[in-house]
ROMARLO-733064 format. One record per residue (C-alpha): residue in one letter; chain; x, y, z. Coordinates in nm, 3 decimals, always signed. Each point is the difference from the previous one (the first is absolute). Layout:
N
- A | A | X | Y | Z $
...
This chain:
340
- M | A | +9.036 | +10.180 | +8.620 $
- S | A | -0.291 | -0.153 | -0.264 $
- E | A | +0.018 | -0.311 | -0.140 $
- G | A | -0.124 | +0.134 | -0.360 $
- L | A | +0.313 | +0.280 | +0.044 $
- I | A | +0.256 | -0.290 | +0.070 $
- K | A | -0.111 | -0.201 | -0.268 $
- A | A | +0.008 | +0.334 | -0.245 $
- W | A | +0.340 | +0.033 | +0.119 $
- Y | A | +0.132 | -0.367 | -0.112 $
- R | A | -0.169 | -0.040 | -0.326 $
- G | A | +0.084 | +0.375 | -0.125 $
- A | A | -0.303 | +0.130 | -0.043 $
- W | A | -0.028 | +0.328 | -0.234 $
- W | A | -0.224 | +0.237 | +0.238 $
- L | A | +0.279 | -0.032 | +0.268 $
- W | A | +0.199 | +0.296 | -0.206 $
- V | A | -0.251 | +0.248 | +0.126 $
- L | A | +0.194 | -0.055 | +0.329 $
- W | A | +0.325 | +0.103 | -0.152 $
- P | A | +0.020 | +0.335 | +0.130 $
- V | A | -0.091 | -0.119 | +0.336 $
- S | A | +0.259 | -0.253 | -0.006 $
- L | A | +0.262 | +0.299 | -0.078 $
- I | A | -0.094 | +0.151 | +0.293 $
- Y | A | +0.057 | -0.301 | +0.219 $
- R | A | +0.337 | -0.036 | -0.138 $
- A | A | +0.086 | +0.326 | +0.053 $
- F | A | -0.110 | +0.028 | +0.319 $
- R | A | +0.206 | -0.314 | +0.118 $
- Q | A | +0.287 | +0.134 | -0.137 $
- V | A | -0.004 | +0.325 | +0.201 $
- L | A | -0.109 | -0.201 | +0.291 $
- V | A | +0.344 | -0.219 | -0.041 $
- A | A | +0.178 | +0.313 | -0.065 $
- L | A | -0.120 | +0.173 | +0.334 $
- S | A | +0.057 | -0.299 | +0.209 $
- A | A | +0.277 | -0.050 | +0.233 $
- P | A | +0.226 | -0.308 | -0.075 $
- P | A | -0.067 | -0.302 | +0.181 $
- K | A | +0.184 | -0.077 | +0.296 $
- P | A | +0.266 | -0.238 | +0.004 $
- N | A | -0.154 | -0.347 | +0.091 $
- P | A | +0.128 | -0.160 | +0.330 $
- I | A | -0.046 | -0.336 | -0.122 $
- P | A | +0.024 | -0.077 | -0.377 $
- L | A | -0.345 | +0.032 | -0.150 $
- L | A | -0.113 | -0.169 | -0.320 $
- V | A | -0.301 | +0.123 | -0.139 $
- V | A | -0.262 | -0.209 | -0.222 $
- G | A | -0.258 | +0.195 | -0.185 $
- N | A | -0.124 | +0.086 | -0.323 $
- I | A | -0.110 | +0.318 | -0.202 $
- S | A | -0.369 | -0.142 | -0.092 $
- L | A | -0.326 | -0.011 | +0.177 $
- G | A | -0.102 | -0.343 | +0.088 $
- G | A | +0.141 | -0.328 | +0.092 $
- T | A | +0.358 | -0.068 | -0.125 $
- G | A | +0.093 | -0.296 | +0.227 $
- K | A | +0.181 | +0.194 | +0.246 $
- T | A | -0.137 | -0.185 | +0.322 $
- P | A | +0.145 | -0.343 | -0.164 $
- V | A | +0.320 | +0.127 | -0.109 $
- V | A | +0.046 | +0.135 | +0.375 $
- Q | A | -0.106 | -0.330 | +0.176 $
- A | A | +0.273 | -0.179 | -0.286 $
- L | A | +0.249 | +0.306 | +0.116 $
- V | A | -0.039 | -0.090 | +0.365 $
- R | A | +0.006 | -0.379 | -0.017 $
- Q | A | +0.281 | -0.016 | -0.215 $
- L | A | +0.223 | +0.209 | +0.163 $
- T | A | -0.104 | -0.125 | +0.380 $
- Q | A | +0.144 | -0.360 | -0.146 $
- R | A | +0.337 | +0.182 | -0.097 $
- G | A | -0.012 | +0.180 | +0.368 $
- V | A | -0.096 | +0.345 | -0.090 $
- R | A | -0.215 | +0.147 | +0.301 $
- C | A | -0.276 | +0.158 | -0.171 $
- A | A | -0.319 | +0.227 | +0.092 $
- I | A | -0.238 | +0.161 | -0.210 $
- I | A | -0.209 | +0.355 | +0.011 $
- S | A | -0.304 | +0.104 | -0.203 $
- R | A | -0.241 | +0.267 | -0.019 $
- G | A | -0.273 | -0.230 | +0.111 $
- Y | A | -0.267 | +0.121 | -0.237 $
- G | A | -0.362 | -0.070 | +0.056 $
- G | A | +0.110 | -0.001 | +0.368 $
- Q | A | -0.064 | +0.221 | +0.316 $
- V | A | +0.387 | +0.067 | +0.104 $
- G | A | +0.010 | +0.333 | -0.220 $
- L | A | +0.355 | +0.168 | +0.103 $
- G | A | +0.121 | -0.263 | +0.198 $
- P | A | +0.262 | -0.157 | +0.025 $
- K | A | -0.213 | -0.304 | +0.172 $
- L | A | +0.211 | -0.365 | +0.061 $
- V | A | -0.302 | -0.264 | -0.151 $
- M | A | -0.050 | -0.240 | +0.320 $
- A | A | -0.199 | -0.305 | +0.047 $
- K | A | -0.311 | +0.211 | +0.166 $
- D | A | -0.018 | +0.186 | -0.334 $
- S | A | -0.220 | -0.075 | -0.323 $
- P | A | +0.004 | +0.098 | -0.363 $
- V | A | -0.285 | +0.242 | +0.068 $
- S | A | +0.258 | +0.200 | +0.238 $
- V | A | +0.322 | -0.050 | -0.151 $
- G | A | -0.094 | -0.049 | -0.361 $
- D | A | -0.050 | -0.352 | -0.206 $
- E | A | +0.351 | -0.016 | -0.159 $
- P | A | +0.211 | +0.111 | +0.333 $
- Y | A | -0.207 | -0.268 | +0.168 $
- L | A | +0.088 | -0.296 | -0.245 $
- L | A | +0.346 | +0.104 | -0.011 $
- W | A | +0.036 | -0.009 | +0.387 $
- Q | A | -0.229 | -0.338 | -0.001 $
- T | A | +0.230 | -0.158 | -0.264 $
- T | A | +0.356 | +0.124 | +0.037 $
- Q | A | +0.007 | -0.017 | +0.388 $
- V | A | +0.228 | +0.320 | -0.020 $
- P | A | -0.066 | +0.358 | +0.154 $
- V | A | -0.236 | +0.188 | -0.208 $
- V | A | -0.064 | +0.381 | +0.056 $
- V | A | -0.295 | +0.188 | -0.125 $
- G | A | -0.078 | +0.371 | -0.055 $
- S | A | +0.053 | +0.275 | -0.249 $
- D | A | +0.321 | +0.144 | +0.180 $
- R | A | +0.238 | -0.248 | -0.155 $
- Q | A | +0.298 | +0.184 | +0.168 $
- G | A | -0.168 | -0.033 | +0.330 $
- A | A | -0.066 | -0.396 | -0.096 $
- I | A | +0.364 | -0.035 | -0.086 $
- K | A | +0.127 | +0.166 | +0.323 $
- L | A | -0.232 | -0.172 | +0.191 $
- L | A | +0.127 | -0.376 | -0.153 $
- A | A | +0.373 | +0.163 | +0.058 $
- N | A | -0.027 | +0.080 | +0.350 $
- E | A | -0.218 | -0.318 | +0.109 $
- Y | A | +0.202 | -0.278 | -0.263 $
- D | A | +0.343 | -0.150 | -0.078 $
- L | A | -0.060 | -0.001 | -0.386 $
- D | A | +0.180 | -0.033 | -0.291 $
- L | A | -0.292 | +0.123 | -0.244 $
- I | A | -0.325 | +0.191 | -0.037 $
- I | A | -0.224 | -0.087 | -0.266 $
- S | A | -0.262 | +0.265 | -0.126 $
- D | A | -0.292 | -0.112 | -0.115 $
- D | A | -0.095 | +0.253 | -0.254 $
- G | A | +0.178 | +0.358 | +0.044 $
- L | A | +0.171 | +0.070 | -0.311 $
- Q | A | -0.211 | +0.347 | -0.041 $
- N | A | +0.037 | +0.082 | +0.353 $
- L | A | +0.261 | +0.278 | +0.048 $
- A | A | +0.096 | -0.038 | +0.337 $
- I | A | +0.186 | -0.350 | -0.088 $
- K | A | +0.221 | -0.064 | -0.223 $
- G | A | +0.093 | -0.391 | -0.043 $
- D | A | +0.387 | -0.122 | -0.011 $
- I | A | -0.147 | -0.236 | -0.226 $
- E | A | -0.329 | +0.056 | -0.213 $
- W | A | -0.180 | -0.258 | -0.190 $
- L | A | -0.292 | +0.094 | -0.215 $
- L | A | -0.240 | -0.244 | -0.093 $
- I | A | -0.196 | -0.027 | -0.313 $
- D | A | -0.349 | -0.201 | -0.075 $
- G | A | +0.107 | -0.219 | -0.280 $
- H | A | -0.338 | -0.027 | -0.159 $
- R | A | -0.120 | +0.345 | +0.064 $
- G | A | +0.333 | +0.178 | -0.026 $
- L | A | -0.022 | +0.381 | +0.049 $
- G | A | -0.310 | +0.021 | -0.218 $
- N | A | -0.011 | +0.300 | -0.234 $
- G | A | +0.316 | +0.153 | +0.182 $
- Q | A | -0.161 | +0.304 | +0.110 $
- C | A | -0.003 | +0.180 | +0.361 $
- L | A | -0.304 | +0.038 | +0.161 $
- P | A | -0.257 | +0.078 | -0.043 $
- M | A | +0.027 | -0.095 | -0.364 $
- G | A | +0.188 | -0.316 | +0.090 $
- P | A | +0.053 | -0.240 | +0.261 $
- L | A | +0.371 | +0.158 | +0.088 $
- R | A | +0.092 | +0.143 | +0.293 $
- E | A | +0.327 | +0.110 | -0.144 $
- T | A | +0.143 | -0.003 | -0.366 $
- P | A | +0.131 | -0.328 | -0.153 $
- H | A | +0.366 | +0.199 | +0.055 $
- R | A | -0.011 | -0.133 | +0.331 $
- L | A | +0.072 | -0.310 | -0.125 $
- N | A | +0.399 | +0.066 | -0.072 $
- S | A | +0.057 | +0.169 | +0.350 $
- V | A | -0.087 | -0.347 | +0.213 $
- D | A | +0.260 | -0.280 | +0.064 $
- A | A | -0.283 | -0.231 | -0.139 $
- V | A | -0.275 | -0.024 | -0.219 $
- M | A | -0.202 | -0.338 | +0.040 $
- V | A | -0.298 | -0.122 | -0.240 $
- V | A | -0.216 | -0.199 | +0.246 $
- G | A | -0.192 | -0.278 | -0.203 $
- G | A | -0.090 | +0.023 | -0.366 $
- Q | A | +0.219 | -0.138 | -0.259 $
- T | A | +0.395 | -0.021 | +0.065 $
- G | A | +0.189 | +0.203 | -0.213 $
- T | A | -0.283 | +0.206 | -0.117 $
- M | A | +0.026 | +0.322 | +0.059 $
- P | A | -0.345 | +0.163 | +0.182 $
- K | A | -0.237 | +0.253 | -0.193 $
- G | A | +0.109 | +0.361 | +0.033 $
- V | A | +0.342 | -0.094 | +0.103 $
- A | A | +0.284 | +0.144 | -0.219 $
- A | A | +0.375 | -0.159 | -0.001 $
- S | A | +0.142 | +0.073 | +0.364 $
- S | A | +0.348 | +0.024 | +0.085 $
- K | A | -0.037 | -0.240 | +0.265 $
- S | A | -0.030 | -0.380 | -0.062 $
- V | A | -0.364 | -0.121 | +0.037 $
- I | A | -0.018 | -0.291 | +0.266 $
- Y | A | -0.310 | -0.259 | -0.129 $
- I | A | -0.177 | -0.160 | +0.328 $
- T | A | -0.284 | -0.242 | -0.026 $
- P | A | -0.244 | +0.006 | +0.335 $
- Q | A | -0.137 | -0.355 | +0.031 $
- L | A | -0.322 | -0.119 | +0.187 $
- T | A | +0.148 | -0.217 | +0.233 $
- Q | A | -0.221 | -0.154 | +0.286 $
- L | A | -0.338 | +0.044 | +0.039 $
- R | A | -0.151 | +0.017 | +0.407 $
- Q | A | -0.315 | -0.001 | +0.166 $
- L | A | -0.115 | +0.339 | +0.087 $
- H | A | -0.138 | -0.075 | +0.367 $
- D | A | +0.341 | -0.215 | +0.132 $
- N | A | +0.262 | +0.060 | -0.249 $
- A | A | +0.043 | -0.366 | -0.066 $
- E | A | +0.158 | -0.113 | -0.342 $
- A | A | -0.253 | -0.073 | -0.231 $
- S | A | -0.024 | -0.211 | -0.357 $
- W | A | -0.076 | +0.183 | -0.316 $
- P | A | -0.367 | -0.034 | -0.118 $
- D | A | -0.086 | -0.219 | -0.274 $
- H | A | +0.075 | +0.131 | -0.356 $
- D | A | -0.376 | -0.093 | -0.068 $
- S | A | -0.179 | +0.198 | +0.274 $
- P | A | -0.062 | +0.350 | -0.023 $
- V | A | +0.132 | +0.231 | +0.276 $
- K | A | -0.069 | +0.352 | +0.121 $
- A | A | +0.304 | +0.209 | +0.036 $
- L | A | +0.022 | +0.348 | +0.169 $
- A | A | +0.269 | +0.242 | -0.020 $
- G | A | +0.020 | +0.323 | +0.151 $
- V | A | +0.311 | +0.120 | -0.144 $
- G | A | +0.163 | +0.250 | -0.233 $
- N | A | -0.030 | -0.220 | -0.273 $
- P | A | -0.235 | -0.267 | +0.059 $
- Q | A | +0.012 | -0.139 | -0.338 $
- R | A | +0.341 | -0.118 | +0.036 $
- F | A | -0.125 | -0.203 | +0.285 $
- F | A | -0.239 | -0.151 | -0.199 $
- A | A | +0.219 | -0.054 | -0.303 $
- D | A | +0.241 | -0.202 | +0.264 $
- L | A | -0.302 | -0.226 | +0.101 $
- A | A | -0.105 | -0.046 | -0.356 $
- A | A | +0.351 | -0.110 | -0.090 $
- K | A | +0.003 | -0.266 | +0.251 $
- G | A | -0.320 | -0.169 | -0.172 $
- I | A | -0.289 | +0.162 | +0.230 $
- R | A | -0.264 | +0.086 | -0.149 $
- V | A | -0.090 | +0.300 | +0.205 $
- E | A | -0.320 | +0.275 | -0.010 $
- P | A | +0.187 | +0.317 | +0.117 $
- F | A | -0.087 | +0.271 | +0.242 $
- A | A | +0.197 | +0.286 | +0.042 $
- F | A | +0.009 | +0.263 | +0.255 $
- A | A | +0.193 | +0.361 | +0.053 $
- D | A | +0.323 | -0.034 | +0.135 $
- H | A | +0.049 | +0.007 | +0.375 $
- H | A | -0.385 | -0.076 | +0.028 $
- Q | A | -0.089 | -0.055 | +0.352 $
- F | A | -0.235 | -0.317 | -0.057 $
- T | A | -0.336 | -0.011 | +0.220 $
- P | A | -0.228 | -0.301 | +0.069 $
- Q | A | -0.199 | +0.140 | -0.245 $
- D | A | +0.254 | -0.015 | -0.273 $
- L | A | +0.051 | -0.337 | +0.060 $
- A | A | -0.357 | -0.150 | +0.058 $
- P | A | -0.072 | -0.088 | -0.393 $
- F | A | +0.308 | -0.235 | +0.023 $
- Y | A | -0.134 | -0.213 | +0.319 $
- G | A | -0.024 | -0.378 | -0.102 $
- M | A | +0.248 | +0.066 | -0.285 $
- T | A | +0.364 | -0.095 | -0.108 $
- L | A | +0.150 | +0.355 | +0.037 $
- I | A | +0.363 | +0.064 | -0.047 $
- M | A | +0.145 | +0.349 | +0.081 $
- T | A | +0.353 | +0.147 | +0.002 $
- A | A | +0.213 | +0.005 | +0.342 $
- K | A | -0.041 | +0.354 | +0.026 $
- D | A | -0.390 | +0.002 | -0.007 $
- A | A | +0.066 | -0.327 | +0.234 $
- V | A | +0.108 | +0.197 | +0.291 $
- K | A | -0.302 | +0.230 | +0.003 $
- C | A | -0.294 | -0.243 | -0.082 $
- H | A | +0.135 | -0.238 | +0.299 $
- A | A | -0.145 | +0.219 | +0.239 $
- V | A | -0.350 | +0.029 | -0.185 $
- A | A | -0.037 | -0.335 | -0.107 $
- D | A | -0.175 | -0.298 | +0.136 $
- S | A | +0.275 | -0.210 | +0.182 $
- Q | A | -0.200 | -0.323 | -0.080 $
- L | A | +0.056 | +0.068 | -0.386 $
- Q | A | +0.207 | -0.300 | -0.172 $
- Q | A | -0.040 | +0.116 | -0.367 $
- W | A | +0.193 | +0.328 | +0.031 $
- Y | A | +0.337 | +0.022 | -0.062 $
- Y | A | +0.286 | +0.257 | -0.091 $
- A | A | +0.278 | -0.045 | -0.243 $
- E | A | +0.378 | +0.068 | +0.109 $
- Q | A | +0.186 | +0.177 | -0.255 $
- T | A | +0.397 | -0.063 | -0.024 $
- I | A | +0.264 | +0.191 | -0.170 $
- E | A | +0.388 | -0.128 | -0.036 $
- L | A | +0.247 | +0.294 | -0.035 $
- P | A | +0.287 | -0.120 | -0.236 $
- E | A | +0.324 | -0.059 | +0.172 $
- A | A | +0.165 | +0.271 | -0.172 $
- A | A | -0.272 | +0.286 | +0.096 $
- L | A | +0.077 | -0.124 | +0.368 $
- Q | A | +0.354 | +0.013 | -0.043 $
- A | A | +0.030 | +0.351 | -0.149 $
- V | A | -0.218 | +0.096 | +0.348 $
- L | A | +0.277 | -0.176 | +0.209 $
- D | A | +0.293 | +0.166 | -0.187 $
- K | A | -0.130 | +0.335 | -0.015 $
- L | A | -0.085 | +0.043 | +0.357 $
- D | A | +0.305 | -0.253 | +0.131 $
- L | A | -0.227 | -0.226 | +0.149 $
- T | A | +0.168 | -0.342 | -0.156 $
- G | A | +0.134 | -0.198 | +0.266 $
- K | A | -0.268 | +0.116 | +0.285 $
- Q | A | -0.121 | -0.366 | +0.039 $
- D | A | +0.371 | -0.090 | +0.103 $
- H | A | +0.017 | +0.331 | +0.219 $
- H | A | -0.362 | -0.062 | +0.170 $
- G | A | +0.108 | -0.373 | +0.066 $
């Protein structure tokens, strides 16, 4: 997707109205597809889907990381399924293993496997991924990274994420706007979560929803060296640094760095960009900070001796009420005592 079109969606460019008839066709096609699709099979293990209705980054990966971390602390045995976008798996399903790489299984699944230490299965066959996990592991919950629009699965719980800064853009469906479904989808999920932005402020393009809105504030917490993952100190505020991001919404990363008082020169790449040594060559000898998602790819192609290249870990703390709602609805309360 071109950067120019994405910017037009979120600033509400007038010329997008020429695409309105195509958007109507897209919406009609999806309605027919939904009507003709067989109902999803019941889930052998409870399924929680973390997704969105807009193209671009909404913070799904850090929310999934937080879910696994905070539920595991409560004794809930979790696993993750993901399409593996940008990887080479295809239909799958494939269990992510130590021999895999971001190139083979996709950057987000590899990062989730690396940071959560729970089973992660990738592939476009989500039903197959669920079956693999059900056959191989004793689990309490499977978390789907994205998948609200996947007609082969239906979450027992569904969370819909919205970027607090960009909202839903002009509120229109593809290709006139960034939406894969109409905003009415907000009324059919279990929770609407606004990631970033100003707490209590309804994002652009979001009408009143029958669901209560949960506001989440991501934090850049720890800086780590790219070559060995060792903890590092944040740079001096007076020292300008280069910032690199190949994510769905790179401007949010740059803004988060600036909010920490860091003077950044931003360099944005396409989401899921597979970095090459040529991409990174201009940054040699400079102080560079990138996202954790980019770090799993850049680590393999960067000089191992580089001491001034870092990545920033982003942390989310999910509200206690949101976690308790999951435990209550899926009858998972007390799993900690049950598992010992």
